[in-house]
N, C-alpha and C positions, 0 to 999 in steps of 0.2 A: 543524448541529452547536453547540447551544448553548454548549457548554463548551469549544468551540475558537474561536469568532468574539470576538474583542476586537479590534474595530477601532479603533486609538487614532490614525489620520491618517497613515501612512506606507505607501509603496510602489510597485511597479510589475513589469512581467512579460516573459516571454519564451515562444518555443514553441520545442520541444525534441524530441529524441528520446532521451530515455535513459528510464532507469528510476526515475524518482521520483513521489512525489505532493507537491501543493501546499495551502497553506495558504488563510487567511482573507481579510485586507483590504490586503494589501501582494503583492511578487512574489520569486520564486527559483526552483532546480532541480539533476540530478546522472546517474551510471553504472558497468559493468565485466565476466570471463569464462574456460571450460576444460570437458573433457567428462567423465562418470564414469558406472559403472553401477550400479544401487541392488538389485539381486540379484532384480527381477522384469523382467528384460529389457527394461528402460528404459536407455536409455542417455541422459544428460541433459546440455545443453549450457548454460555459462553464461558465454559469450563477447560481452559487449556493448561496441559503440563509445561511446567518449566517456571513457574511462580511470577509470570509478568503480569500485573494486573488491566486486564483488559475491561475494567468497569467501563471507563470513559471512550475515548476516541482515539482510533489507531490511523496514522497517518503514515502511508509508506511514502516517503521522500526520495526514492529512485534506487538506482544501482551504482554501486561505485568498485573501482579495483583498487587495491590495496595489496602491493608486492606480488604484483600481479595476479592476483586472483579476483574474482570479483564478487560482489556481496550485494544483498539486499538488506537497504536500512530503514526502520521504520521508527515513528518517535509515538509517545504515549500523551495526549492534552497538549496544551501550549507552551511555548517556553516564557516563564517569567522569573523575573528577578526574584532571588531569596527564595525560592521554589524546586526542589527537587524534580528533574525529568528523567523519564527513563527511556532510553533508545535500545534499538534489538538490532542487532547486526546478525545475518547469517549467511553462511558460503553457498553458492551457485555450483560449486565443484567441489573438488576433493577435499576442501580446509584444511590445507595442511598448515597455514598460518596459526601462531598462537602470540603469547603474550601481547595482548593487545592494550591500548589505553586510549582514551577518547577526551575531547574538553569541547566547550561552546567558543567559538569567536565572533569579535565583531566585524563589521564592514571592512574594517581595515586590517583582519586576518591577526589582530591582537586577542590573546586568550582573556574570556572573562569569566572562566570555572578554573577550578581546579582540575588535573587530570585525574578522570576516573580509571581503575583497573576493570576489566570485564569479568563477568561472573557467568561462568560454563555453564550451559543448561543441555546437557546431551547435544553437543554439537555448534550450538548457536550461543550467543554472548548479549548480556544484556549490562548496559551502562547507565551509572545513576550520577547525573551532574546536577550541581546547584549554581546557575550565573549569579554573578557577584552584582551583576548589573544589568539594565536594559539593553535591549540594541543587538540581541544575539542573531547573526547571520548565518553561520555555517557550522557543523559539525567537522573536526577533525579527526581522523582516527589514525593510529599510528601502531607500527609495527617495528621495533627496532628504530632505525634511522629514517624509515619510510614513512611518509604522511600523506593522506590524502583527504580532501574535504568535499563537503555535499551540502547544498541549500539545504538549511532548516525548513523553507516555506510557511514562515512565520503568518499566520491567519487562516492557514488551508485549515479543515475541520469538517470531518463528516457531519451531515444533518439528518441522515435518515437512519443511524445506527449501524450503517455499513462500515465498511473498510475504505480507505480515501488512497488513491496513487495519483501522481502526475500521469499527464496523457502527452506523449510525444509525436511530433510530425515528422515530415519526410526528412526533414534535416537533423532529426534527433532532438530537436531543440523543443521545450518544453510549452505546447499549446494551449492546456488547461488540465483540469483535472478530471477523474471519474471516482464514483463511490459506486462500490458493489455490494451489493447487500444479499447474504444468503440467509432464507428461512430453511433451518436444519431440520425442522419438522417433515416437510414436503419436497424439499431439496429444489425448491423453485429460486430465481434468482431475479433481483432487480436492479438495474444500471440508470445512473444520472451521469451526464457529463454537463460541464460547466467552464465558464472560462476562467470563473476566478476560484481560488480556493476557500472562500467563504459559501461557494456553491448558491450564488443568488444570480448570476447570469448564464441563462442556458447557451451551451454552444451546441449548435443546432444540425444535423445532418439531413439526408433524405430519408423520408420514413420507409423507402425501400432497402435502406441500409441494414447490413447483416454483421453482426460483431461476432468473432469468434473468441471465445474462451478456453483455454488449454492447461489442462490441471497437470502438472509435470509429474508430482507426486504420487498421483493416482493415474501410472501408466502410460503418461500423457494422453488421456481420455480429452476428448473437445466437446463441448455443446454451441449451438448457437444463438444468440439473443435476437429477437426480433421486436417489431412494435406489437402492441396487444391490439390496436385495431387502426384502420386508416381514418376514423373520424376525430375522436377526443383522444384516444390514446391515455387512458386514464390511468394513474397511480393504484396502489392498493389502498389509499386514502380516498380516493375520487378526485385527485387533483387533475385538471386535464393539462395533456402536454404537447397538444399539435398545434403548429401556426404553420399556415400554408404551405401543408406539407413537408414540413420540416419538422423533426423533434431532437429531443437531449434524452428519450428515457426508452427502454429495451428490457425485454422480460425473456425468462427462458422457465418452463417449455412453453408456457402459453397454449396455443391448440396446436401445436407440432404435437408429432407422435414421438418425441425424443424422450428417453428414459432418466428421469432425474435420480433413480435409486442410489447411485454411489455419492450423491451429494447430501443424503439424509444423518442424521446423528449430529448432537450436539459436541463431539470431538471432532469433526470434521478438521481438517487442517492440510493446508497443500498450498505449494507454489504453484502461482496463477499467471498466466499472462493474458491479456487482450490484445488483438488486432484485427482491423478493419481496413476497407478500401473505399476512398470516396473521392470520384471524378480523378481517378486516378493516381492518386496519392493516397501513401500508406499511414496508417498511425498505430499507435502502440502503446499500451500501459504496459511497462516493462514488467519482469517478474516482482512478484510480490506476494505475501502469504495472507492466503483467503482462511478467516474463521468466520462462524455463523453470527448472526445477527446479535450486536450488544445491548 
């Protein structure tokens, strides 16, 4: 993640069971829940332990390394002047780092919020910050005298009730955004890929593309997402997603014989990674925490 990796020498880590993604060269984490029906026979739960309110939108902003440990970092809602924002930071490894602080910075690297101390929830951390002005660009995470920063990806927000994450290209730079939606009643998945964080510009790949989702917390079980069909490739709302043999929409299990049973349940929570190859180029949605449809 070329534009996310700005190691400036601070940070530490934790291990957790919350729904947050973590960043580049320093450490931090977060969580939230309740059930509703979406009109397609799916009852969706979002009751997550840890106290983080996932009633809005979850945006995984990437992975960051702090004090030699890698973390997943995510945010809830947008970053708004004078409004509290909650970030979740969760370790991808042993999680030995501690005593974290976090704050929001502007484009020049100047703090625009007070430092917030992390609230620990079972190995991951929640940070609540309130920007004093608009223009937040990065989240700084510090452990001792080591600090790392990660882009806030302002404007990025899920539009279908799923969890958003960045999509990295072959060189590790951000090339787009993904939104992965888990219907916990049946264990099925829907995936959208777009160029922009507002999810308005499809980032299309050949309909023959197969995307692998791996769930580290579930003994590294993996499933394959493919198109629903090669004609219109409709989503569950009936919207067509096929454009000249290209698409940005993939599902699981579809017509395959893959077993979705392990994904069923409103309390499902797992570190998840998406990978696929197109025209010899590798793409990755780095580790993030997947929870059921919001």
